[in-house]
N, CA and C of each residue as an Amber inpcrd file, in Angstrom:
protein
   633
  11.8010000 104.3120000  16.0340000  12.9720000 103.8870000  15.2550000
  14.0280000 104.9750000  15.3420000  15.3310000 104.6050000  15.4160000
  16.4040000 105.5610000  15.5850000  16.6750000 106.3770000  14.3340000
  17.5270000 107.3550000  14.4970000  17.8980000 108.2210000  13.3800000
  19.4080000 108.2820000  13.2700000  19.8860000 108.6940000  12.0830000
  21.3080000 108.8910000  11.8630000  21.4750000 110.1140000  10.9950000
  22.2260000 111.0950000  11.5590000  22.3860000 112.3770000  10.8780000
  21.0370000 113.0120000  10.5990000  20.1390000 112.7910000  11.5350000
  18.8340000 113.4200000  11.4250000  17.8850000 112.7270000  10.4770000
  18.3030000 111.5550000   9.9400000  17.4570000 110.8100000   8.9830000
  17.1560000 109.4600000   9.6090000  15.9150000 109.0600000   9.5410000
  15.5340000 107.7870000  10.1130000  16.2070000 106.6310000   9.3750000
  16.4010000 105.5420000  10.1320000  17.1030000 104.3870000   9.5890000
  16.3740000 103.8100000   8.3840000  15.0370000 103.7660000   8.4620000
  14.2920000 103.2050000   7.3370000  14.4970000 104.0230000   6.0720000
  14.6710000 105.3260000   6.2240000  14.9240000 106.1680000   5.0500000
  16.3180000 105.9080000   4.4900000  17.2710000 105.6980000   5.4190000
  18.6180000 105.3460000   4.9540000  18.5850000 104.0190000   4.1640000
  17.7780000 103.0730000   4.6190000  17.6700000 101.7830000   3.9320000
  17.1400000 101.9630000   2.5190000  16.1660000 102.8790000   2.3760000
  15.6320000 103.1440000   1.0470000  16.6930000 103.7480000   0.1480000
  17.4720000 104.6980000   0.6990000  18.5240000 105.3560000  -0.0880000
  19.5840000 104.3490000  -0.5390000  20.0020000 103.5030000   0.4170000
  21.0450000 102.5310000   0.0970000  20.5590000 101.5240000  -0.9460000
  19.3340000 101.0210000  -0.7730000  18.8110000 100.0520000  -1.7320000
  18.6330000 100.6740000  -3.1130000  18.2700000 101.9710000  -3.1340000
  18.1150000 102.6650000  -4.4130000  19.4470000 102.7870000  -5.1350000
  20.5210000 103.0230000  -4.3670000  21.8510000 103.1910000  -4.9680000
  22.4600000 101.8500000  -5.3720000  22.2970000 100.8360000  -4.5090000
  22.9310000  99.5510000  -4.7700000  22.1280000  98.6560000  -5.6950000
  20.8310000  98.9050000  -5.8060000  19.9860000  98.0390000  -6.6220000
  20.4840000  97.8540000  -8.0420000  20.7180000  98.9270000  -8.8000000
  21.1990000  98.7760000 -10.1760000  22.5550000  98.0850000 -10.2530000
  23.4430000  98.3770000  -9.2950000  24.7760000  97.7610000  -9.2990000
  24.6650000  96.2560000  -9.0880000  23.8660000  95.8690000  -8.1040000
  23.6960000  94.4420000  -7.8420000  23.0130000  93.7350000  -9.0060000
  22.0750000  94.4230000  -9.6500000  21.3780000  93.8200000 -10.7910000
  22.3490000  93.5580000 -11.9440000  23.2580000  94.5220000 -12.1890000
  24.2490000  94.3540000 -13.2570000  25.1860000  93.1950000 -12.9460000
  25.6230000  93.1260000 -11.6850000  26.5300000  92.0500000 -11.2980000
  25.8390000  90.6950000 -11.4040000  24.5930000  90.6470000 -11.0250000
  23.8400000  89.3940000 -11.1250000  23.6810000  88.9780000 -12.5820000
  23.4520000  89.9530000 -13.4500000  23.3120000  89.6490000 -14.8710000
  24.6220000  89.1130000 -15.4450000  25.7430000  89.7310000 -15.0320000
  27.0440000  89.2640000 -15.4960000  27.3060000  87.8310000 -15.0320000
  26.9050000  87.5350000 -13.7890000  27.0950000  86.1890000 -13.2690000
  26.2950000  85.1780000 -14.0700000  25.0460000  85.5150000 -14.3660000
  24.2030000  84.6070000 -15.1380000  24.7740000  84.4020000 -16.5360000
  25.2290000  85.4800000 -17.1740000  25.8010000  85.3770000 -18.5120000
  27.0670000  84.5300000 -18.5030000  27.8860000  84.7030000 -17.4390000
  29.1030000  83.9100000 -17.3390000  28.8010000  82.4280000 -17.2010000
  27.7870000  82.0980000 -16.3760000  27.4030000  80.7020000 -16.2040000
  26.8550000  80.1190000 -17.5030000  26.0750000  80.9250000 -18.2200000
  25.5100000  80.4530000 -19.4830000  26.6110000  80.2220000 -20.5180000
  27.5730000  81.1270000 -20.5770000  28.6730000  80.9720000 -21.5300000
  29.5140000  79.7450000 -21.2020000  29.7720000  79.5250000 -19.9090000
  30.5610000  78.3600000 -19.5060000  29.8570000  77.0710000 -19.9060000
  28.5410000  77.0300000 -19.7210000  27.8010000  75.8200000 -20.0930000
  27.7830000  75.6380000 -21.6080000  27.6490000  76.7410000 -22.3510000
  27.6450000  76.6410000 -23.8160000  28.9590000  76.0390000 -24.3200000
  30.0740000  76.4350000 -23.7170000  31.3660000  75.8920000 -24.1210000
  31.4500000  74.3990000 -23.8110000  30.9120000  74.0120000 -22.6650000
  30.9080000  72.5920000 -22.3010000  30.0710000  71.7810000 -23.2910000
  28.8910000  72.3000000 -23.6130000  28.0070000  71.5860000 -24.5310000
  28.6550000  71.4650000 -25.9070000  29.3100000  72.5230000 -26.3670000
  29.9610000  72.4820000 -27.6780000  31.0700000  71.4380000 -27.6980000
  31.8950000  71.3920000 -26.6450000  32.9740000  70.4180000 -26.5900000
  32.4120000  68.9990000 -26.5030000  31.3960000  68.8310000 -25.6650000
  30.7700000  67.5130000 -25.5250000  30.1620000  67.0550000 -26.8540000
  29.5610000  67.9780000 -27.5840000  28.9730000  67.6590000 -28.8880000
  30.0330000  67.1890000 -29.8790000  31.1840000  67.8460000 -29.8780000
  32.2580000  67.4560000 -30.7850000  32.7730000  66.0480000 -30.4640000
  32.9090000  65.7580000 -29.1820000  33.3820000  64.4300000 -28.7990000
  32.3340000  63.3600000 -29.1110000  31.0660000  63.7030000 -28.9460000
  30.0100000  62.7540000 -29.2850000  30.0110000  62.4590000 -30.7870000
  30.2080000  63.5020000 -31.5910000  30.1740000  63.3360000 -33.0430000
  31.3600000  62.5360000 -33.5580000  32.4650000  62.5460000 -32.8180000
  33.6780000  61.8470000 -33.2630000  34.0190000  60.6780000 -32.3470000
  33.0200000  60.1160000 -31.6590000  33.3180000  59.0410000 -30.7230000
  33.5410000  57.6740000 -31.3540000  33.1100000  57.3970000 -32.6140000
  33.4990000  56.1140000 -33.2200000  35.0240000  55.9790000 -33.2480000
  35.5170000  54.7760000 -33.0540000  36.9620000  54.5690000 -32.9100000
  37.7720000  55.1400000 -34.0750000  37.3810000  54.9290000 -35.3520000
  38.2000000  55.4880000 -36.4460000  38.2770000  57.0130000 -36.4200000
  37.2520000  57.6820000 -35.8610000  37.2220000  59.1430000 -35.8650000
  38.0030000  59.7520000 -34.7030000  38.5030000  58.9110000 -33.8080000
  39.2090000  59.4440000 -32.6350000  40.6230000  59.9030000 -32.9300000
  41.0530000  59.7540000 -34.1670000  42.3770000  60.2510000 -34.5540000
  42.2580000  61.5100000 -35.4160000  41.0510000  61.9900000 -35.6440000
  40.8760000  63.1920000 -36.4590000  41.3190000  64.4250000 -35.6910000
  41.6340000  65.4830000 -36.4260000  42.0830000  66.7260000 -35.8000000
  40.9900000  67.3290000 -34.9170000  39.7350000  67.2080000 -35.3430000
  38.6280000  67.7570000 -34.5590000  38.5290000  67.0750000 -33.1950000
  38.6760000  65.7660000 -33.1880000  38.5770000  65.0110000 -31.9250000
  39.7480000  65.3520000 -30.9990000  40.9480000  65.3830000 -31.5380000
  42.1300000  65.6710000 -30.7240000  42.0660000  67.0860000 -30.1590000
  41.6130000  68.0380000 -30.9630000  41.4920000  69.4230000 -30.4770000
  40.4970000  69.5030000 -29.3230000  39.3770000  68.7910000 -29.4390000
  38.3860000  68.7980000 -28.3630000  38.9670000  68.2220000 -27.0830000
  39.7280000  67.1480000 -27.1920000  40.3520000  66.5530000 -26.0090000
  41.2840000  67.5470000 -25.3200000  42.0510000  68.2650000 -26.1050000
  43.0240000  69.1890000 -25.5290000  42.3880000  70.4220000 -24.8990000
  41.0940000  70.6300000 -25.0980000  40.3910000  71.7630000 -24.5010000
  39.6690000  71.4010000 -23.2050000  39.6810000  70.1280000 -22.8380000
  38.9110000  69.7010000 -21.6630000  39.3810000  70.3950000 -20.3960000
  40.6760000  70.4880000 -20.1990000  41.1970000  71.0950000 -18.9670000
  40.7870000  72.5580000 -18.8320000  40.5890000  73.2400000 -19.9460000
  40.1760000  74.6450000 -19.8930000  38.6700000  74.7580000 -19.6920000
  37.9170000  74.0370000 -20.4910000  36.4630000  74.1790000 -20.4830000
  35.8550000  73.6830000 -19.1660000  36.4210000  72.6370000 -18.5880000
  35.8750000  72.0810000 -17.3500000  36.7140000  72.4560000 -16.1330000
  37.4810000  73.5200000 -16.2640000  38.3350000  73.9520000 -15.1580000
  37.5380000  74.4320000 -13.9610000  36.4270000  75.0830000 -14.2260000
  35.6270000  75.6560000 -13.1490000  35.9290000  77.1390000 -12.9780000
  34.9510000  77.9190000 -12.4940000  35.1390000  79.3740000 -12.3580000
  36.0310000  79.7390000 -11.1730000  36.6440000  80.8900000 -11.2850000
  37.4390000  81.4500000 -10.1830000  36.7700000  82.7500000  -9.7370000
  36.3310000  82.7830000  -8.4840000  35.6690000  83.9610000  -7.9370000
  36.3530000  84.3610000  -6.6420000  36.6660000  85.6490000  -6.5390000
  37.3420000  86.1790000  -5.3530000  38.6280000  85.3950000  -5.0780000
  39.3980000  85.1560000  -6.1780000  40.6820000  84.4570000  -6.0950000
  40.5570000  83.0460000  -5.5260000  39.4180000  82.4270000  -5.7060000
  39.1940000  81.0800000  -5.2020000  38.5270000  80.2360000  -6.2830000
  39.0310000  79.0150000  -6.4700000  38.4760000  78.1150000  -7.4720000
  37.1510000  77.5390000  -6.9860000  36.1120000  77.6840000  -7.8010000
  34.7750000  77.1870000  -7.4440000  34.3990000  76.0140000  -8.3490000
  35.2300000  75.0130000  -8.3750000  34.9780000  73.8690000  -9.2450000
  33.9390000  72.9450000  -8.6080000  32.9730000  72.5270000  -9.4060000
  31.9330000  71.6390000  -8.9030000  32.4370000  70.1890000  -8.8820000
  31.6990000  69.3370000  -8.1930000  32.0800000  67.9300000  -8.1180000
  31.9930000  67.2680000  -9.4870000  30.9760000  67.6290000 -10.2770000
  30.8410000  67.0170000 -11.5990000  31.9720000  67.4580000 -12.5320000
  32.4240000  68.7010000 -12.3950000  33.5690000  69.1500000 -13.1820000
  34.8320000  68.3850000 -12.7800000  35.0150000  68.1720000 -11.4880000
  36.1800000  67.4180000 -11.0180000  36.1260000  65.9760000 -11.5080000
  34.9280000  65.4050000 -11.5450000  34.7810000  64.0370000 -12.0610000
  35.1960000  63.9600000 -13.5290000  34.8270000  64.9740000 -14.3090000
  35.2190000  65.0050000 -15.7220000  36.7370000  65.0570000 -15.8510000
  37.3700000  65.9370000 -15.0760000  38.8250000  66.0830000 -15.1560000
  39.5380000  64.8040000 -14.7050000  39.0110000  64.1710000 -13.6780000
  39.6430000  62.9300000 -13.2010000  39.6020000  61.8420000 -14.2680000
  38.4430000  61.6670000 -14.9030000  38.3340000  60.6370000 -15.9350000
  39.1440000  60.9990000 -17.1780000  39.2300000  62.2880000 -17.4940000
  40.0350000  62.7240000 -18.6390000  41.5150000  62.4560000 -18.3890000
  42.0030000  62.7840000 -17.2110000  43.4200000  62.5620000 -16.9210000
  43.7550000  61.0720000 -16.9080000  42.8220000  60.2520000 -16.4690000
  43.0330000  58.8110000 -16.5140000  43.1010000  58.3260000 -17.9650000
  42.2150000  58.8550000 -18.7950000  42.2200000  58.4900000 -20.2130000
  43.4840000  59.0010000 -20.9040000  43.9040000  60.2140000 -20.5630000
  45.1040000  60.7930000 -21.1560000  46.3400000  59.9650000 -20.8100000
  46.4190000  59.5130000 -19.5770000  47.5470000  58.6660000 -19.1790000
  47.5700000  57.3750000 -20.0000000  46.3940000  56.8330000 -20.2530000
  46.3180000  55.6090000 -21.0570000  46.7870000  55.8670000 -22.4870000
  46.3730000  57.0040000 -23.0580000  46.7600000  57.3170000 -24.4360000
  48.2700000  57.4540000 -24.5810000  48.9390000  57.8620000 -23.5180000
  50.3860000  58.0620000 -23.5800000  51.2100000  56.8310000 -23.2500000
  50.5730000  55.6830000 -23.0720000  51.3160000  54.4630000 -22.7440000
  52.2230000  54.0540000 -23.8960000  53.4070000  53.6060000 -23.5600000
  54.3610000  53.1210000 -24.5690000  54.1550000  51.6230000 -24.7520000
  53.7010000  51.2270000 -25.9150000  53.4430000  49.8190000 -26.2000000
  54.6510000  49.1190000 -26.8210000  55.7520000  49.8250000 -26.9570000
  56.9290000  49.2240000 -27.5600000  56.9580000  49.4110000 -29.0600000
  58.0780000  49.0790000 -29.7010000  58.2100000  49.3240000 -31.1520000
  57.3140000  48.4360000 -32.0030000  57.1090000  47.1910000 -31.6050000
  56.3040000  46.2540000 -32.4030000  55.3410000  45.4850000 -31.4980000
  54.2790000  46.1590000 -31.0340000  53.3360000  45.4600000 -30.1430000
  52.5700000  44.3830000 -30.8950000  52.2470000  43.3120000 -30.2040000
  51.4890000  42.2230000 -30.8160000  50.0400000  42.6450000 -31.0110000
  49.3150000  41.8780000 -31.7990000  47.9030000  42.1650000 -32.0300000
  47.1140000  42.0980000 -30.7220000  47.4820000  41.1550000 -29.8500000
  46.7760000  41.0210000 -28.5750000  46.9800000  42.2520000 -27.7030000
  48.2030000  42.7550000 -27.6880000  48.4930000  43.9570000 -26.8930000
  47.7390000  45.1520000 -27.4580000  47.7420000  45.3090000 -28.7700000
  47.0250000  46.4200000 -29.3910000  45.5310000  46.3550000 -29.1570000
  44.9760000  45.1380000 -29.2380000  43.5390000  44.9790000 -29.0000000
  43.1730000  45.3100000 -27.5580000  43.9930000  44.8500000 -26.6170000
  43.7300000  45.1330000 -25.2040000  43.8330000  46.6260000 -24.9190000
  44.8120000  47.2930000 -25.5350000  44.9880000  48.7380000 -25.3340000
  43.7830000  49.4980000 -25.8890000  43.3160000  49.1220000 -27.0610000
  42.1570000  49.7830000 -27.6650000  40.9050000  49.5690000 -26.8290000
  40.7150000  48.3470000 -26.3350000  39.5300000  48.0450000 -25.5300000
  39.5220000  48.8380000 -24.2320000  40.6630000  48.8700000 -23.5520000
  40.7400000  49.6240000 -22.2960000  40.5290000  51.1130000 -22.5500000
  41.1270000  51.6260000 -23.6180000  40.9540000  53.0410000 -23.9450000
  39.5090000  53.3800000 -24.2540000  38.8040000  52.4630000 -24.9080000
  37.3970000  52.7050000 -25.2000000  36.5660000  52.8370000 -23.9380000
  36.8280000  51.9840000 -22.9500000  36.0960000  52.0600000 -21.6870000
  36.3890000  53.3620000 -20.9540000  37.6480000  53.7670000 -20.9450000
  38.0210000  55.0170000 -20.2750000  37.3900000  56.2220000 -20.9720000
  37.3430000  56.1720000 -22.3010000  36.7380000  57.2710000 -23.0610000
  35.2450000  57.3820000 -22.7700000  34.5490000  56.2460000 -22.7080000
  33.1190000  56.2600000 -22.4080000  32.8810000  56.7480000 -20.9810000
  33.7460000  56.3620000 -20.0510000  33.6290000  56.8730000 -18.6810000
  33.6800000  58.4000000 -18.6620000  34.6030000  58.9510000 -19.4320000
  34.7520000  60.4060000 -19.4920000  33.5250000  61.0670000 -20.1150000
  33.0310000  60.5070000 -21.2120000  31.8390000  61.0530000 -21.8520000
  30.6410000  61.0150000 -20.9060000  30.5260000  59.9440000 -20.1400000
  29.4070000  59.8080000 -19.2110000  29.4590000  60.8920000 -18.1420000
  30.6360000  61.1710000 -17.6100000  30.7780000  62.2330000 -16.6070000
  30.4780000  63.6020000 -17.2180000  30.8510000  63.7990000 -18.4710000
  30.5310000  65.0620000 -19.1490000  29.0280000  65.2110000 -19.3110000
  28.3700000  64.1390000 -19.7090000  26.9210000  64.1850000 -19.8860000
  26.2330000  64.5750000 -18.5870000  26.7000000  64.0360000 -17.4710000
  26.1200000  64.3800000 -16.1690000  26.3350000  65.8590000 -15.8750000
  27.5220000  66.3600000 -16.1610000  27.8300000  67.7550000 -15.8400000
  26.9790000  68.7290000 -16.6470000  26.7470000  68.4370000 -17.9290000
  25.9750000  69.3580000 -18.7690000  24.4760000  69.0960000 -18.6900000
  24.0880000  68.0350000 -17.9720000  22.6640000  67.7980000 -17.7490000
  21.9730000  66.9290000 -18.7710000  22.7350000  66.1040000 -19.5050000
  22.1420000  65.2000000 -20.4860000  21.9590000  63.8160000 -19.8580000
  20.8070000  63.2310000 -20.0810000  20.4870000  61.9240000 -19.5150000
  20.9110000  60.8330000 -20.4930000  22.2240000  60.6040000 -20.6000000
  22.7700000  59.5790000 -21.4780000  23.3920000  58.4850000 -20.6230000
  22.9750000  57.2450000 -20.8550000  23.6060000  56.1560000 -20.1220000
  24.8070000  55.6280000 -20.9090000  25.5860000  54.7540000 -20.2760000
  26.8130000  54.2600000 -20.8970000  26.5160000  53.4470000 -22.1620000
  25.4070000  52.7120000 -22.1420000  25.0720000  51.8890000 -23.3160000
  24.8620000  52.7570000 -24.5570000  24.1720000  53.8670000 -24.3910000
  23.9340000  54.7630000 -25.5230000  25.2450000  55.3770000 -26.0010000
  26.0680000  55.8130000 -25.0740000  27.3300000  56.4330000 -25.4420000
  28.2530000  55.4500000 -26.1690000  28.1600000  54.1800000 -25.7920000
  29.0700000  53.1770000 -26.3470000  28.5750000  52.5970000 -27.6560000
  27.2670000  52.3790000 -27.7740000  26.7220000  51.6750000 -28.9310000
  25.9360000  52.5730000 -29.8830000  25.6770000  53.8040000 -29.4860000
  24.7810000  54.6340000 -30.2810000  25.4270000  55.4320000 -31.3750000
  26.6970000  55.1780000 -31.6790000  27.3860000  55.9660000 -32.7070000
  27.2030000  55.3280000 -34.0770000  27.1260000  56.1510000 -35.1140000
  27.0050000  55.6790000 -36.4960000  28.2380000  56.1040000 -37.2730000
  28.8870000  55.1450000 -37.8870000  30.0720000  55.4270000 -38.6980000
  30.0170000  54.5510000 -39.9430000  29.6960000  55.1310000 -41.1160000
  29.5430000  54.3330000 -42.3390000  30.8230000  53.5780000 -42.7030000
  30.6600000  52.3930000 -43.2470000  31.8210000  51.6180000 -43.6770000
  32.6020000  52.3480000 -44.7630000  31.8970000  53.1250000 -45.5800000
  32.5770000  53.8710000 -46.6460000  33.5850000  54.8550000 -46.0780000
  33.2760000  55.4570000 -44.9300000  34.2350000  56.3730000 -44.3130000
  35.4850000  55.6260000 -43.8720000  35.2840000  54.4340000 -43.3270000
  36.4230000  53.6280000 -42.8960000  37.2840000  53.2380000 -44.0860000
  36.6430000  52.8420000 -45.1960000  37.3880000  52.4560000 -46.3930000
  38.1260000  53.6520000 -46.9790000  37.4840000  54.8170000 -46.9680000
  38.1340000  56.0190000 -47.4850000  39.3640000  56.3660000 -46.6540000
  39.2320000  56.2450000 -45.3300000  40.3670000  56.5260000 -44.4610000
  41.5040000  55.5540000 -44.7120000  41.1700000  54.2690000 -44.8990000
  42.2050000  53.2660000 -45.1780000  42.8870000  53.5470000 -46.5160000
  42.1110000  53.9250000 -47.5240000  42.6860000  54.2450000 -48.8370000
  43.6330000  55.4370000 -48.7400000  43.2180000  56.4580000 -48.0140000
  44.0710000  57.6430000 -47.8560000  45.3830000  57.2870000 -47.1570000
  45.2990000  56.4130000 -46.1570000  46.5140000  55.9930000 -45.4560000
  47.4310000  55.2020000 -46.3830000  46.8470000  54.3440000 -47.2140000
  47.6560000  53.5540000 -48.1460000  48.3560000  54.4470000 -49.1600000
  47.6360000  55.4440000 -49.6740000  48.2430000  56.3740000 -50.6410000
  49.3640000  57.1600000 -49.9750000  49.1200000  57.6140000 -48.7610000
  50.1410000  58.3890000 -48.0480000  51.3980000  57.5600000 -47.8110000
  51.2270000  56.2970000 -47.4030000  52.3800000  55.4370000 -47.1520000
  53.1170000  55.1230000 -48.4530000  52.3610000  54.9120000 -49.5570000
  52.9970000  54.6150000 -50.8380000  53.8340000  55.8060000 -51.3160000
  53.3030000  57.0110000 -51.1700000  54.0620000  58.1990000 -51.5690000
  55.2990000  58.3780000 -50.6980000  55.1650000  58.0950000 -49.4170000
  56.3140000  58.2160000 -48.5180000  57.4240000  57.2510000 -48.9100000
  57.0450000  55.9940000 -49.2280000  58.0460000  55.0030000 -49.6330000
  58.6780000  55.3750000 -50.9630000  57.8660000  55.9310000 -51.8660000
  58.3840000  56.3170000 -53.1820000  59.3910000  57.4420000 -53.0590000
  59.0420000  58.4600000 -52.2730000  59.9400000  59.6020000 -52.1090000
  61.2000000  59.2320000 -51.3340000  61.0870000  58.2240000 -50.4680000
  62.2490000  57.7930000 -49.6870000  63.1350000  56.8200000 -50.4690000
  62.7130000  56.4370000 -51.6790000  63.4990000  55.5130000 -52.4800000
  63.3050000  54.0620000 -52.1180000  62.2660000  53.7780000 -51.3270000
  62.0130000  52.3950000 -50.9120000  60.9900000  51.6930000 -51.8080000
  60.5240000  52.3630000 -52.8440000  59.5590000  51.7720000 -53.7670000
  59.8190000  52.3270000 -55.1610000  59.3220000  51.6210000 -56.1720000
  59.4980000  52.0500000 -57.5570000  58.1330000  52.3290000 -58.1580000
  58.1030000  53.1780000 -59.1700000  56.8700000  53.5290000 -59.8590000
  56.8710000  52.8850000 -61.2330000  55.9510000  51.9740000 -61.4470000
  55.8350000  51.3040000 -62.7450000  55.0790000  52.2020000 -63.7240000
  55.6660000  52.4200000 -64.8910000  55.0750000  53.2820000 -65.9130000
  54.8900000  52.4870000 -67.1950000  53.6980000  52.5140000 -67.7690000
  53.3950000  51.8310000 -69.0300000  53.7060000  52.7810000 -70.1830000
  54.9130000  52.6380000 -70.7500000  55.3460000  53.5420000 -71.8200000
  54.4670000  53.3830000 -73.0580000  54.0590000  52.1500000 -73.3690000
  53.2410000  51.9170000 -74.5620000  51.9170000  52.6500000 -74.4630000
  51.3010000  52.6120000 -73.2750000  50.0250000  53.2970000 -73.1090000
  50.2080000  54.7980000 -73.2170000  51.2960000  55.3060000 -72.6480000
  51.5480000  56.7380000 -72.7410000  51.7760000  57.1700000 -74.1850000
  52.3710000  56.2950000 -74.9840000  52.6520000  56.6370000 -76.3810000
  51.4620000  56.3650000 -77.2950000  50.3810000  55.8050000 -76.7660000
  49.2040000  55.5250000 -77.5760000  49.3180000  54.2710000 -78.3990000
  50.2200000  53.3610000 -78.0460000  50.3970000  52.1230000 -78.7960000
  49.3810000  51.0830000 -78.3490000  49.0850000  50.1100000 -79.1840000
  48.1170000  49.0630000 -78.8200000  48.5960000  48.2860000 -77.6010000
  47.6560000  47.7620000 -76.8350000  48.0460000  46.9500000 -75.6760000
  48.8890000  45.7540000 -76.0870000  49.8660000  45.4040000 -75.3240000
  50.7280000  44.2610000 -75.6020000  51.9110000  44.5880000 -76.4710000
  52.0440000  45.8440000 -76.9230000  53.1780000  46.2260000 -77.7670000
  54.4710000  46.1450000 -76.9680000  55.4560000  45.4470000 -77.5410000
  56.7450000  45.3220000 -76.8950000  57.6360000  46.4980000 -77.3010000
  58.2040000  47.1400000 -76.3290000  59.0970000  48.2740000 -76.5800000
  60.5240000  47.7710000 -76.5180000  61.2050000  47.8770000 -77.6570000
  62.6020000  47.4650000 -77.6880000  63.4560000  48.5110000 -76.9970000
  64.4110000  48.0770000 -76.2050000  65.2990000  49.0500000 -75.5600000
  66.1220000  49.8060000 -76.5830000  66.4390000  51.0220000 -76.2890000
  67.2330000  51.8390000 -77.2010000  68.6310000  51.2470000 -77.3370000
  69.1770000  51.2530000 -78.5740000  70.5390000  50.6940000 -78.7640000
  71.5640000  51.5120000 -77.9940000  72.5550000  50.8040000 -77.4900000
  73.6230000  51.4680000 -76.7630000  74.6080000  52.0720000 -77.7580000
  75.0750000  53.2800000 -77.4960000  76.0630000  53.8830000 -78.4090000
  77.3520000  53.0790000 -78.4290000  77.9690000  53.0580000 -79.6190000
  79.1900000  52.3050000 -79.7730000  80.3020000  52.9370000 -78.9300000
  81.1060000  52.0650000 -78.3350000  82.2260000  52.5550000 -77.5380000
  83.3670000  52.9790000 -78.4640000  83.9430000  54.1490000 -78.2200000
  85.0730000  54.5790000 -79.0680000  86.2750000  53.6500000 -78.9050000
  87.0290000  53.4870000 -80.0130000  88.1990000  52.6230000 -79.9690000
  89.3200000  53.2710000 -79.1700000  90.0240000  52.4330000 -78.4640000
  91.1510000  52.9220000 -77.6910000  92.3640000  52.9750000 -78.6060000
  92.9560000  54.1560000 -78.8350000  94.1030000  54.2480000 -79.7540000
  95.2710000  53.3540000 -79.3460000  95.3290000  53.0270000 -78.0640000
  96.4500000  52.2220000 -77.6300000  96.3250000  50.7910000 -78.0720000
  95.1130000  50.3470000 -78.4740000  94.9230000  48.9540000 -78.8770000
  95.3970000  48.7360000 -80.3050000
């Protein structure tokens, strides 16, 4: 075997491996940690969307925030100034952008019930498509039927949301002067129910000296 600077090549190999071994081990550990962190972020985002996938919950702040993070979380790593996006990540982004385009459609000022129903139905299919691609990317074996039908949303939550919307709209109309607030003066004064409150007498008008 040859030599270099009086040292055999096999000895040089031992020296080099001894020096580079710890460095390569650290870099490998960083790579593994980076991959684990990236997957954890994906799972967290996917979990939030799964938890808020019932239609009434898709307008909550938590759901909207999760949607707006998709482009970052599923962007894919950049190594040596080159994007290393996987096919499953690209599939997620493609379905998300298709869903986003649908959400931004202008239905006009007064869409009919048929138009609104069709828009909601199409959006639901696009949303499930996106969730399905996310499930594949993070390694969950969820089929479309489970993603579409497996959500639980109590009727009480729907009623509470409707009540909150009604109160908000009533306050808005009241503050804008488009509604009046009925007040039961007798009840406030502690009078028996059915008590008639006579209007206060109008002050007498002063006489005009010219008359």
